Biopython code that builds the backbone (N, CA, C, O; Angstrom):
import numpy as np
from Bio.PDB.StructureBuilder import StructureBuilder

atoms = [
    (1, "MET", "N", (-223.555, 150.184, -68.668)),
    (1, "MET", "CA", (-223.074, 148.851, -68.384)),
    (1, "MET", "C", (-221.545, 148.875, -68.425)),
    (1, "MET", "O", (-220.944, 149.462, -69.325)),
    (2, "LEU", "N", (-220.940, 148.237, -67.451)),
    (2, "LEU", "CA", (-219.484, 148.129, -67.389)),
    (2, "LEU", "C", (-219.047, 146.854, -68.088)),
    (2, "LEU", "O", (-219.547, 145.770, -67.787)),
    (3, "ARG", "N", (-218.130, 146.983, -69.007)),
    (3, "ARG", "CA", (-217.597, 145.807, -69.705)),
    (3, "ARG", "C", (-216.125, 145.670, -69.370)),
    (3, "ARG", "O", (-215.351, 146.621, -69.476)),
    (4, "VAL", "N", (-215.757, 144.466, -68.964)),
    (4, "VAL", "CA", (-214.371, 144.180, -68.611)),
    (4, "VAL", "C", (-213.930, 142.976, -69.430)),
    (4, "VAL", "O", (-214.619, 141.956, -69.419)),
    (5, "PRO", "N", (-212.814, 143.055, -70.135)),
    (5, "PRO", "CA", (-212.329, 141.888, -70.883)),
    (5, "PRO", "C", (-212.095, 140.701, -69.940)),
    (5, "PRO", "O", (-211.692, 140.877, -68.790)),
    (6, "ALA", "N", (-212.350, 139.510, -70.441)),
    (6, "ALA", "CA", (-212.233, 138.296, -69.627)),
    (6, "ALA", "C", (-210.835, 138.152, -69.022)),
    (6, "ALA", "O", (-210.701, 137.770, -67.859)),
    (7, "ASP", "N", (-209.802, 138.452, -69.796)),
    (7, "ASP", "CA", (-208.432, 138.331, -69.289)),
    (7, "ASP", "C", (-208.192, 139.275, -68.106)),
    (7, "ASP", "O", (-207.579, 138.897, -67.108)),
    (8, "ALA", "N", (-208.679, 140.489, -68.237)),
    (8, "ALA", "CA", (-208.502, 141.468, -67.158)),
    (8, "ALA", "C", (-209.287, 141.049, -65.921)),
    (8, "ALA", "O", (-208.801, 141.187, -64.799)),
    (9, "LEU", "N", (-210.483, 140.546, -66.120)),
    (9, "LEU", "CA", (-211.300, 140.094, -64.996)),
    (9, "LEU", "C", (-210.640, 138.918, -64.280)),
    (9, "LEU", "O", (-210.626, 138.861, -63.051)),
    (10, "ARG", "N", (-210.096, 137.986, -65.052)),
    (10, "ARG", "CA", (-209.391, 136.844, -64.459)),
    (10, "ARG", "C", (-208.191, 137.307, -63.647)),
    (10, "ARG", "O", (-207.966, 136.823, -62.538)),
    (11, "ASP", "N", (-207.422, 138.239, -64.192)),
    (11, "ASP", "CA", (-206.247, 138.750, -63.484)),
    (11, "ASP", "C", (-206.645, 139.452, -62.187)),
    (11, "ASP", "O", (-205.993, 139.280, -61.157)),
    (12, "LEU", "N", (-207.714, 140.241, -62.240)),
    (12, "LEU", "CA", (-208.179, 140.915, -61.030)),
    (12, "LEU", "C", (-208.653, 139.908, -59.984)),
    (12, "LEU", "O", (-208.339, 140.042, -58.801)),
    (13, "ALA", "N", (-209.399, 138.915, -60.416)),
    (13, "ALA", "CA", (-209.897, 137.902, -59.481)),
    (13, "ALA", "C", (-208.743, 137.145, -58.836)),
    (13, "ALA", "O", (-208.770, 136.871, -57.636)),
    (14, "GLN", "N", (-207.730, 136.808, -59.629)),
    (14, "GLN", "CA", (-206.573, 136.092, -59.078)),
    (14, "GLN", "C", (-205.806, 136.959, -58.094)),
    (14, "GLN", "O", (-205.282, 136.449, -57.103)),
    (15, "ALA", "N", (-205.730, 138.235, -58.342)),
    (15, "ALA", "CA", (-205.002, 139.136, -57.452)),
    (15, "ALA", "C", (-205.770, 139.391, -56.160)),
    (15, "ALA", "O", (-205.177, 139.435, -55.082)),
    (16, "TRP", "N", (-207.098, 139.560, -56.265)),
    (16, "TRP", "CA", (-207.898, 139.925, -55.105)),
    (16, "TRP", "C", (-208.393, 138.706, -54.320)),
    (16, "TRP", "O", (-208.461, 138.741, -53.092)),
    (17, "PHE", "N", (-208.733, 137.641, -55.028)),
    (17, "PHE", "CA", (-209.343, 136.470, -54.383)),
    (17, "PHE", "C", (-208.697, 135.182, -54.887)),
    (17, "PHE", "O", (-209.354, 134.400, -55.573)),
    (18, "PRO", "N", (-207.430, 134.944, -54.563)),
    (18, "PRO", "CA", (-206.743, 133.769, -55.129)),
    (18, "PRO", "C", (-207.390, 132.436, -54.745)),
    (18, "PRO", "O", (-207.449, 131.527, -55.573)),
    (19, "LEU", "N", (-207.873, 132.302, -53.511)),
    (19, "LEU", "CA", (-208.489, 131.044, -53.103)),
    (19, "LEU", "C", (-209.799, 130.820, -53.851)),
    (19, "LEU", "O", (-210.078, 129.709, -54.300)),
    (20, "ALA", "N", (-210.594, 131.861, -53.983)),
    (20, "ALA", "CA", (-211.859, 131.743, -54.709)),
    (20, "ALA", "C", (-211.614, 131.350, -56.158)),
    (20, "ALA", "O", (-212.332, 130.518, -56.713)),
    (21, "THR", "N", (-210.607, 131.945, -56.764)),
    (21, "THR", "CA", (-210.264, 131.610, -58.144)),
    (21, "THR", "C", (-209.870, 130.142, -58.253)),
    (21, "THR", "O", (-210.282, 129.448, -59.183)),
    (22, "HIS", "N", (-209.078, 129.678, -57.308)),
    (22, "HIS", "CA", (-208.659, 128.278, -57.292)),
    (22, "HIS", "C", (-209.868, 127.348, -57.150)),
    (22, "HIS", "O", (-209.955, 126.336, -57.845)),
    (23, "LEU", "N", (-210.790, 127.684, -56.262)),
    (23, "LEU", "CA", (-211.985, 126.856, -56.056)),
    (23, "LEU", "C", (-212.871, 126.830, -57.301)),
    (23, "LEU", "O", (-213.395, 125.780, -57.672)),
    (24, "ILE", "N", (-213.035, 127.978, -57.938)),
    (24, "ILE", "CA", (-213.863, 128.040, -59.149)),
    (24, "ILE", "C", (-213.236, 127.209, -60.265)),
    (24, "ILE", "O", (-213.944, 126.507, -60.987)),
    (25, "GLU", "N", (-211.922, 127.285, -60.408)),
    (25, "GLU", "CA", (-211.250, 126.480, -61.427)),
    (25, "GLU", "C", (-211.434, 124.990, -61.142)),
    (25, "GLU", "O", (-211.638, 124.200, -62.064)),
    (26, "GLY", "N", (-211.362, 124.608, -59.866)),
    (26, "GLY", "CA", (-211.570, 123.217, -59.499)),
    (26, "GLY", "C", (-212.990, 122.756, -59.784)),
    (26, "GLY", "O", (-213.192, 121.649, -60.284)),
    (27, "LEU", "N", (-213.973, 123.588, -59.473)),
    (27, "LEU", "CA", (-215.367, 123.239, -59.756)),
    (27, "LEU", "C", (-215.609, 123.104, -61.256)),
    (27, "LEU", "O", (-216.309, 122.193, -61.700)),
    (28, "TYR", "N", (-215.034, 124.004, -62.023)),
    (28, "TYR", "CA", (-215.179, 123.964, -63.477)),
    (28, "TYR", "C", (-214.569, 122.677, -64.034)),
    (28, "TYR", "O", (-215.160, 122.015, -64.888)),
    (29, "SER", "N", (-213.395, 122.339, -63.544)),
    (29, "SER", "CA", (-212.727, 121.117, -63.995)),
    (29, "SER", "C", (-213.546, 119.876, -63.641)),
    (29, "SER", "O", (-213.684, 118.966, -64.459)),
    (30, "THR", "N", (-214.083, 119.841, -62.434)),
    (30, "THR", "CA", (-214.896, 118.714, -61.998)),
    (30, "THR", "C", (-216.161, 118.601, -62.842)),
    (30, "THR", "O", (-216.537, 117.501, -63.246)),
    (31, "ALA", "N", (-216.813, 119.713, -63.110)),
    (31, "ALA", "CA", (-218.031, 119.701, -63.919)),
    (31, "ALA", "C", (-217.736, 119.193, -65.329)),
    (31, "ALA", "O", (-218.517, 118.416, -65.879)),
    (32, "ARG", "N", (-216.631, 119.616, -65.914)),
    (32, "ARG", "CA", (-216.266, 119.136, -67.255)),
    (32, "ARG", "C", (-215.989, 117.634, -67.239)),
    (32, "ARG", "O", (-216.359, 116.925, -68.176)),
    (33, "SER", "N", (-215.351, 117.155, -66.199)),
    (33, "SER", "CA", (-215.049, 115.736, -66.077)),
    (33, "SER", "C", (-216.331, 114.920, -65.955)),
    (33, "SER", "O", (-216.468, 113.879, -66.597)),
    (34, "ILE", "N", (-217.264, 115.384, -65.141)),
    (34, "ILE", "CA", (-218.540, 114.688, -64.973)),
    (34, "ILE", "C", (-219.302, 114.668, -66.288)),
    (34, "ILE", "O", (-219.862, 113.640, -66.669)),
    (35, "GLU", "N", (-219.326, 115.795, -66.979)),
    (35, "GLU", "CA", (-220.016, 115.871, -68.266)),
    (35, "GLU", "C", (-219.393, 114.910, -69.276)),
    (35, "GLU", "O", (-220.106, 114.228, -70.011)),
    (36, "SER", "N", (-218.071, 114.858, -69.310)),
    (36, "SER", "CA", (-217.374, 113.961, -70.227)),
    (36, "SER", "C", (-217.702, 112.502, -69.917)),
    (36, "SER", "O", (-217.944, 111.707, -70.825)),
    (37, "THR", "N", (-217.707, 112.158, -68.646)),
    (37, "THR", "CA", (-218.029, 110.792, -68.243)),
    (37, "THR", "C", (-219.465, 110.446, -68.625)),
    (37, "THR", "O", (-219.730, 109.349, -69.118)),
    (38, "ALA", "N", (-220.384, 111.371, -68.402)),
    (38, "ALA", "CA", (-221.785, 111.126, -68.753)),
    (38, "ALA", "C", (-221.953, 110.930, -70.247)),
    (38, "ALA", "O", (-222.689, 110.039, -70.673)),
    (39, "ARG", "N", (-221.286, 111.740, -71.050)),
    (39, "ARG", "CA", (-221.376, 111.586, -72.505)),
    (39, "ARG", "C", (-220.798, 110.259, -72.951)),
    (39, "ARG", "O", (-221.338, 109.606, -73.844)),
    (40, "HIS", "N", (-219.708, 109.865, -72.332)),
    (40, "HIS", "CA", (-219.073, 108.579, -72.677)),
    (40, "HIS", "C", (-220.021, 107.430, -72.350)),
    (40, "HIS", "O", (-220.163, 106.500, -73.144)),
    (41, "ARG", "N", (-220.660, 107.484, -71.204)),
    (41, "ARG", "CA", (-221.603, 106.404, -70.816)),
    (41, "ARG", "C", (-222.812, 106.375, -71.726)),
    (41, "ARG", "O", (-223.325, 105.299, -72.036)),
    (42, "GLU", "N", (-223.284, 107.548, -72.166)),
    (42, "GLU", "CA", (-224.440, 107.596, -73.068)),
    (42, "GLU", "C", (-224.127, 106.987, -74.418)),
    (42, "GLU", "O", (-225.021, 106.464, -75.084)),
    (43, "SER", "N", (-222.879, 107.044, -74.829)),
    (43, "SER", "CA", (-222.517, 106.538, -76.154)),
    (43, "SER", "C", (-222.428, 105.023, -76.199)),
    (43, "SER", "O", (-222.320, 104.445, -77.281)),
    (44, "TRP", "N", (-222.471, 104.370, -75.046)),
    (44, "TRP", "CA", (-222.391, 102.907, -75.020)),
    (44, "TRP", "C", (-223.680, 102.308, -75.363)),
    (44, "TRP", "O", (-223.804, 101.084, -75.392)),
]
sb = StructureBuilder()
sb.init_structure("model")
sb.init_model(0)
sb.init_chain("A")
sb.init_seg("    ")
for serial, (resi, resn, name, xyz) in enumerate(atoms, 1):
    if name == "N":
        sb.init_residue(resn, " ", resi, " ")
    sb.init_atom(name, np.array(xyz, "f"), 0.0, 1.0, " ", f" {name:<3s}", serial, name[0])
structure = sb.get_structure()
């Protein structure tokens, strides 16, 4: 099994696939925002 530290993997992804990295970061941010909104609504 190949193990790559997360920091090294992130750096490689940014160097090789900058647009993909940007899109993944945007999706992650959107998912966190939706989750936060859902939790806030559940607490009411």
